[in-house]
Backbone as numpy.savetxt, mean C-alpha at the origin, in Angstrom:
# Nx Ny Nz CAx CAy CAz Cx Cy Cz
-15.67 7.09 -9.77 -15.19 5.99 -9.13 -13.80 6.06 -9.08
-13.24 5.94 -7.68 -11.91 6.07 -7.71 -10.96 5.08 -8.35
-9.93 5.25 -8.60 -8.92 4.15 -9.27 -7.87 3.66 -8.13
-8.28 2.64 -7.44 -7.38 2.21 -6.31 -6.10 1.73 -6.43
-5.12 2.18 -5.69 -3.96 1.55 -5.58 -3.80 1.13 -4.26
-2.84 0.03 -3.79 -2.76 -0.19 -2.55 -1.27 -0.23 -1.69
-1.39 0.16 -0.34 -0.45 0.25 0.37 -0.51 -0.63 1.73
0.37 -1.50 2.12 0.56 -2.14 3.25 1.24 -1.53 4.37
0.43 -1.20 5.52 1.26 -0.55 6.59 1.08 -1.48 7.89
1.94 -1.10 8.97 1.93 -1.70 10.24 0.84 -0.85 10.77
0.10 -1.59 11.86 -1.02 -0.58 12.53 -0.43 0.61 13.01
0.82 0.21 13.62 1.38 1.47 14.21 1.62 2.66 13.45
2.14 2.16 12.07 2.48 3.26 11.13 1.07 3.94 10.70
-0.14 3.06 10.69 -1.45 3.65 10.23 -1.86 4.65 11.26
-1.79 4.28 12.60 -2.17 5.18 13.66 -1.59 6.46 13.46
-0.15 6.41 13.25 0.68 7.66 13.24 0.30 8.53 11.95
0.04 7.85 10.90 -0.64 8.39 9.59 -1.67 9.13 9.93
-2.75 8.61 10.48 -4.03 9.06 10.80 -3.92 10.33 11.87
-2.88 10.28 12.67 -2.67 11.53 13.44 -1.93 12.60 12.89
-1.07 12.38 11.94 -0.47 13.43 11.37 -1.26 13.87 10.12
-1.95 13.19 9.47 -2.75 13.38 8.20 -1.90 13.46 7.11
-0.48 12.73 7.01 0.17 12.70 5.93 1.19 11.46 6.28
1.61 10.80 5.46 2.58 9.76 5.26 3.66 9.84 4.47
4.93 9.87 5.23 6.09 10.18 4.43 6.66 8.79 4.01
6.36 7.66 4.16 6.72 6.45 3.79 7.57 5.58 4.92
7.63 4.48 4.71 8.50 3.33 5.42 9.89 3.65 5.32
10.65 2.99 6.07 12.35 3.04 5.84 12.57 2.65 4.74
11.81 1.70 3.89 12.27 1.19 2.48 11.85 2.43 1.54
10.67 3.03 1.70 10.14 4.28 0.74 11.45 5.15 1.05
11.62 5.64 2.16 12.55 6.81 2.15 13.70 6.42 1.58
14.24 5.15 1.86 15.53 4.82 1.01 15.44 4.85 -0.30
14.44 4.28 -0.84 14.08 4.52 -2.37 13.78 6.02 -2.84
13.19 6.89 -2.04 13.22 8.05 -2.53 11.47 8.23 -2.88
10.75 7.21 -2.69 9.42 7.20 -3.11 8.60 6.24 -2.46
7.19 6.54 -2.17 6.33 5.52 -1.61 5.84 4.47 -2.43
6.14 3.16 -2.12 5.79 2.09 -3.01 4.48 1.69 -2.70
3.59 1.55 -3.78 2.19 0.93 -3.95 2.19 -0.16 -4.72
1.20 -0.77 -4.85 0.91 -2.07 -5.73 -0.40 -1.83 -6.26
-0.57 -2.31 -7.47 -1.96 -2.46 -8.11 -2.70 -3.59 -7.48
-4.11 -3.67 -7.89 -4.55 -4.78 -7.13 -3.94 -6.14 -7.89
-3.56 -6.25 -8.83 -3.11 -7.66 -9.32 -1.69 -7.83 -8.85
-1.00 -6.84 -8.12 0.22 -7.08 -7.49 0.21 -7.12 -5.99
-0.80 -6.60 -5.25 -0.77 -6.42 -3.82 -0.52 -7.72 -3.18
-1.23 -8.88 -3.57 -1.01 -10.20 -2.92 0.40 -10.69 -3.04
1.11 -10.46 -3.90 2.31 -11.04 -4.26 3.28 -9.94 -3.26
2.98 -8.80 -3.40 3.81 -7.79 -2.54 3.80 -8.31 -0.91
2.62 -8.50 -0.33 2.57 -8.94 0.89 3.11 -10.28 1.08
3.09 -11.17 0.21 3.83 -12.50 0.33 5.34 -12.51 0.30
5.90 -11.47 -0.40 7.30 -10.94 -0.51 7.85 -10.27 0.71
6.98 -9.04 0.80 7.70 -8.20 1.85 7.00 -8.06 3.32
5.95 -9.04 3.50 5.26 -8.77 4.76 4.96 -10.40 5.18
5.58 -11.40 4.52 5.49 -12.69 5.03 5.46 -12.99 6.40
4.41 -13.77 7.09 4.33 -13.84 8.39 4.07 -12.76 9.18
3.87 -11.40 8.97 3.68 -10.31 9.70 2.05 -10.27 10.19
1.88 -9.98 11.20 0.68 -9.81 11.52 0.16 -8.27 11.97
-0.82 -7.83 12.32 -1.18 -6.18 12.51 -0.84 -5.55 11.51
-1.17 -5.87 10.27 -1.11 -5.01 9.13 -2.62 -4.33 8.71
-2.33 -3.26 8.08 -3.57 -2.60 7.50 -3.35 -2.39 5.97
-4.21 -2.63 5.25 -4.29 -2.62 3.63 -5.12 -1.20 3.63
-4.40 -0.20 2.83 -5.02 0.95 2.45 -5.44 1.11 1.10
-6.54 1.35 0.78 -6.78 1.70 -0.75 -6.92 3.02 -1.08
-6.04 3.57 -1.80 -5.74 4.87 -1.97 -6.22 5.37 -3.70
-6.83 6.57 -3.82 -7.28 7.04 -5.05 -6.07 7.43 -5.74
-5.75 6.68 -6.88 -4.60 7.02 -7.82 -4.88 8.26 -8.57
-5.97 8.46 -9.01 -6.15 9.60 -9.76 -6.15 10.73 -8.95
-6.33 11.02 -7.68 -6.28 12.14 -7.00 -4.74 12.37 -6.64
-3.72 11.56 -6.87 -2.18 11.70 -6.44 -1.63 12.80 -7.48
-2.18 12.81 -8.71 -1.69 13.77 -9.58 -0.23 13.22 -10.33
0.74 13.96 -10.71 1.74 13.78 -11.31 2.92 13.26 -10.42
2.65 13.23 -9.25 3.68 12.91 -8.13 3.48 11.16 -8.37
2.51 10.66 -8.88 2.43 9.31 -8.97 3.05 8.93 -10.33
3.88 8.03 -10.19 4.40 7.31 -11.56 4.52 5.96 -11.51
4.01 5.28 -12.78 4.14 3.93 -12.90 5.53 3.22 -13.48
6.34 3.01 -12.76 7.69 2.46 -13.24 7.89 0.91 -12.95
8.88 0.52 -14.15 9.34 -0.96 -14.15 9.96 -1.09 -12.86
9.63 -2.22 -12.41 10.18 -2.74 -10.99 10.26 -4.29 -11.25
9.87 -5.02 -10.12 9.85 -6.40 -9.77 9.59 -7.28 -11.16
10.34 -8.02 -11.70 9.81 -8.64 -12.72 9.44 -8.04 -14.08
9.86 -6.92 -14.30 9.55 -5.90 -15.54 8.12 -5.34 -15.37
7.44 -5.73 -14.34 6.19 -5.07 -14.19 6.12 -3.64 -13.60
5.18 -2.86 -14.10 5.24 -1.39 -13.71 4.28 -1.32 -12.50
4.95 -0.70 -11.51 4.38 -0.56 -9.97 4.15 0.92 -9.91
3.21 1.41 -9.09 3.05 2.86 -9.05 4.11 3.25 -7.50
4.51 4.31 -8.05 5.47 4.92 -6.87 5.08 6.34 -6.80
4.86 6.90 -5.45 4.43 8.16 -5.25 5.57 8.86 -4.75
6.02 10.06 -5.32 7.12 11.06 -5.09 6.79 12.14 -4.48
6.65 11.97 -2.87 5.99 12.82 -2.19 5.22 12.18 -1.14
4.72 12.87 -0.25 4.02 12.48 0.94 2.69 11.93 0.54
2.07 10.98 1.18 0.68 10.69 0.92 -0.23 11.18 1.84
-1.44 12.02 1.55 -2.36 12.56 2.12 -3.38 11.87 2.68
-3.80 12.03 4.01 -4.87 11.15 4.50 -6.02 11.24 3.73
-6.25 12.26 3.16 -7.64 12.74 2.34 -7.62 11.69 0.97
-6.60 10.97 0.46 -6.43 10.20 -0.60 -6.68 8.72 -0.22
-6.81 8.58 1.13 -7.25 7.20 1.44 -8.79 6.93 1.35
-8.99 5.72 0.53 -10.25 5.58 0.31 -10.89 4.59 1.49
-9.99 3.57 1.88 -10.29 2.59 2.94 -9.14 2.05 3.59
-9.44 1.77 4.83 -8.17 1.02 5.50 -9.04 -0.23 6.20
-8.28 -1.25 5.86 -8.83 -2.43 6.37 -7.80 -3.64 7.06
-8.16 -4.06 8.20 -7.18 -5.10 8.53 -6.86 -6.04 7.48
-5.50 -6.75 7.54 -4.91 -7.49 6.87 -4.29 -8.67 7.52
-5.28 -9.47 8.14 -4.76 -10.52 9.02 -4.20 -11.67 8.42
-3.44 -12.27 9.06 -2.86 -13.72 8.85 -3.94 -15.03 9.04
-4.00 -15.61 8.06 -4.91 -16.95 8.16 -4.15 -17.87 8.81
-4.84 -19.04 9.29 -4.34 -20.18 10.16 -3.08 -20.84 9.27
-2.89 -20.58 7.99 -1.93 -21.12 7.17 -0.69 -20.23 7.19
-0.61 -19.02 7.81 0.23 -17.99 7.73 0.30 -16.89 6.47
-0.75 -17.26 5.77 -1.14 -16.26 4.45 -2.17 -15.18 4.89
-1.88 -13.81 4.30 -2.77 -12.84 4.57 -4.11 -13.16 3.92
-5.14 -12.88 4.50 -6.28 -12.88 4.25 -6.87 -11.59 3.77
-6.79 -11.37 2.24 -7.17 -10.09 1.57 -8.89 -9.99 1.47
-9.28 -8.71 1.47 -10.78 -8.55 1.41 -11.19 -9.12 -0.13
-12.41 -9.50 -0.13 -12.97 -10.11 -1.09 -12.76 -9.26 -2.54
-12.83 -7.90 -2.33 -12.69 -6.83 -3.46 -11.60 -7.14 -4.06
-10.38 -7.53 -3.62 -8.98 -7.85 -3.97 -9.04 -9.05 -4.77
-9.44 -10.22 -4.04 -9.21 -11.42 -4.57 -10.05 -12.04 -5.50
-11.19 -11.25 -5.86 -11.90 -11.56 -7.12 -11.67 -10.81 -8.35
């Protein structure tokens, strides 16, 4: 059973990732030198902090175990350890891609597997 971590992308970035077969990261990722991910316990707060009010998003579930030593858990926001990938993400490591819509209240609606 895969050990998932999560990445939020725009639909445009997801389509480009699918076409290329690899993802080099967002502008923020490139600036920081690694691809930012969140654990299941962190991803909703990440969406609220960094993607508030944004529609047309995709939530990627990624197999953390398949990423090898390029994946490091490092202290970040609030002293919590976040997963950071030092290198490109390969399409083969994506377990699932799901829409991340906004609800009528402006809050993202996560899949039940994330919220339970």
